[in-house]
C-alpha positions as CSV (number, residue, x, y, z in Angstrom):
1,S,-25.7,3.4,-5.4
2,A,-28.1,1.5,-3.2
3,A,-26.0,-1.7,-3.4
4,W,-23.1,0.1,-1.7
5,G,-25.2,2.2,0.8
6,W,-24.0,0.2,3.7
7,M,-20.4,0.8,2.8
8,D,-21.0,4.5,2.1
9,G,-22.6,4.9,5.5
10,L,-19.4,3.7,7.4
11,P,-17.1,6.4,8.9
12,E,-14.1,6.9,6.5
13,D,-11.5,5.3,8.8
14,L,-13.6,2.2,9.3
15,R,-14.4,2.0,5.6
16,G,-10.7,2.1,4.9
17,R,-10.0,-0.7,7.3
18,V,-12.9,-2.8,5.9
19,L,-11.5,-2.4,2.4
20,D,-7.9,-3.1,3.5
21,R,-9.1,-6.5,4.8
22,W,-11.6,-7.1,2.0
23,V,-9.0,-6.9,-0.7
24,T,-7.1,-9.9,0.9
25,L,-10.2,-12.2,0.6
26,P,-11.4,-14.3,-2.3
27,S,-14.2,-11.7,-3.0
28,A,-11.6,-9.0,-3.4
29,A,-12.9,-8.1,-6.9
30,R,-16.0,-6.6,-5.3
31,A,-13.9,-4.4,-3.0
32,V,-11.9,-3.3,-6.1
33,D,-15.1,-2.5,-7.9
34,Y,-16.2,-0.3,-5.0
35,M,-12.9,1.5,-4.8
36,E,-12.7,2.1,-8.5
37,G,-16.2,3.4,-8.6
38,H,-15.9,5.6,-5.5
39,G,-12.9,7.8,-6.0
40,G,-10.4,5.4,-7.6
41,A,-6.7,6.2,-7.1
42,Q,-7.5,9.7,-5.7
43,V,-9.2,8.1,-2.6
44,Y,-8.0,4.5,-2.5
45,G,-4.7,4.6,-4.3
46,R,-2.7,2.7,-1.7
47,Q,-5.3,-0.1,-1.3
48,L,-5.6,-0.5,-5.1
49,A,-1.8,-0.4,-5.6
50,N,-1.4,-3.2,-3.0
51,Y,-4.2,-5.2,-4.7
52,Y,-2.7,-5.0,-8.2
53,A,0.8,-5.8,-7.0
54,K,-0.5,-8.9,-5.0
55,Q,-2.3,-10.0,-8.2
56,G,1.0,-10.0,-10.0
57,D,0.7,-6.6,-11.8
58,K,3.6,-4.9,-10.0
59,E,3.9,-2.3,-12.8
60,R,0.3,-1.2,-12.3
61,G,0.9,-1.2,-8.5
62,V,4.1,0.9,-8.8
63,R,2.4,3.4,-11.2
64,M,-0.5,3.8,-8.9
65,M,1.6,4.2,-5.7
66,A,3.9,6.7,-7.6
67,E,0.8,8.7,-8.4
68,V,-0.4,8.7,-4.8
69,E,3.1,9.5,-3.4
70,G,3.9,12.2,-6.0
71,I,6.8,10.3,-7.6
72,S,7.6,11.0,-11.2
73,L,8.2,7.9,-13.3
74,A,9.2,10.0,-16.3
75,G,12.9,9.0,-16.0
76,R,15.1,8.5,-13.0
77,A,15.1,10.9,-10.1
78,S,18.1,13.2,-10.3
79,G,17.7,15.6,-7.4
80,G,19.3,15.1,-4.0
81,E,22.4,13.6,-2.6
82,F,21.5,9.9,-3.1
83,A,20.5,10.4,-6.8
84,G,23.7,12.4,-7.4
85,Q,25.8,9.6,-5.8
86,L,24.2,7.0,-8.0
87,A,24.6,9.2,-11.2
88,G,28.3,9.7,-10.3
89,L,28.9,6.0,-9.9
90,E,27.1,5.2,-13.1
91,A,29.1,7.9,-14.9
92,Q,32.3,6.0,-13.7
93,G,30.8,2.8,-15.1
94,N,30.3,1.3,-11.7
95,A,26.9,-0.4,-12.3
96,V,27.6,-2.9,-9.5
97,A,27.8,-0.2,-6.9
98,V,24.7,1.4,-8.2
99,R,22.7,-1.8,-7.9
100,R,24.1,-2.5,-4.4
101,L,23.2,1.0,-3.2
102,L,19.7,0.8,-4.6
103,K,19.2,-2.7,-3.1
104,E,20.5,-1.4,0.3
105,A,18.0,1.5,0.2
106,V,15.1,-0.9,-0.3
107,E,16.3,-3.4,2.3
108,A,17.5,-1.0,5.0
109,K,16.4,-1.7,8.6
110,A,15.5,2.0,8.9
111,P,14.3,2.9,5.4
112,E,14.6,6.5,4.4
113,A,11.8,8.0,2.3
114,D,14.1,10.1,0.0
115,R,16.3,7.1,-0.9
116,L,13.3,4.9,-1.5
117,T,11.7,7.6,-3.7
118,V,14.9,7.6,-5.8
119,A,14.9,3.8,-5.8
120,V,11.3,3.6,-7.1
121,S,12.2,5.9,-10.0
122,W,15.5,4.2,-10.9
123,Y,14.0,0.7,-10.8
124,A,10.9,1.7,-12.8
125,A,13.2,3.4,-15.4
126,A,15.0,0.1,-15.7
127,G,11.7,-1.9,-16.0
128,D,12.5,-3.8,-12.8
129,W,8.9,-3.6,-11.4
130,E,9.5,-6.2,-8.7
131,M,12.2,-4.1,-7.0
132,A,10.3,-0.8,-7.8
133,W,7.3,-2.3,-6.0
134,R,9.4,-3.3,-3.0
135,A,10.7,0.2,-2.8
136,A,7.3,1.8,-3.2
137,S,5.7,-0.4,-0.5
138,R,8.5,0.3,2.0
139,L,8.1,4.0,1.2
140,V,4.7,4.1,2.8
141,T,6.1,2.5,5.9
142,A,9.1,5.0,6.0
143,K,6.7,8.0,5.7
144,K,4.5,6.7,8.5
145,K,7.5,6.5,10.7
146,G,8.5,10.1,9.7
147,Q,11.9,9.1,8.5
């Protein structure tokens, strides 16, 4: 639309940086309107997820980030060594160790993408959207670092 012509005319990388900043300002709702009307989660999933989470809707933020990152929230992740370790501890009734390992995965100094992916799904399955969001937001950082 003509109202957004100036934004549409920006190079994609610059438009992304403008929107990243804009969603932190008091007029963020206009940036969200733009993103939702120009590709939505397909194009601006991370920015929208961050916006919703910062507005207090962690569940919506996690669901959007999971869509962007290809994480299934239909139950807990079960593939891989870390998920197997958690399932084994849970089968032994050791819920304390499960919680500790999930928390360590989220708070690790050198976060690992595969462990964070598992943490997102397990926390989401438990309805702990705060921790699921922390894991999801760290996942982006871990992937950028190529871990």
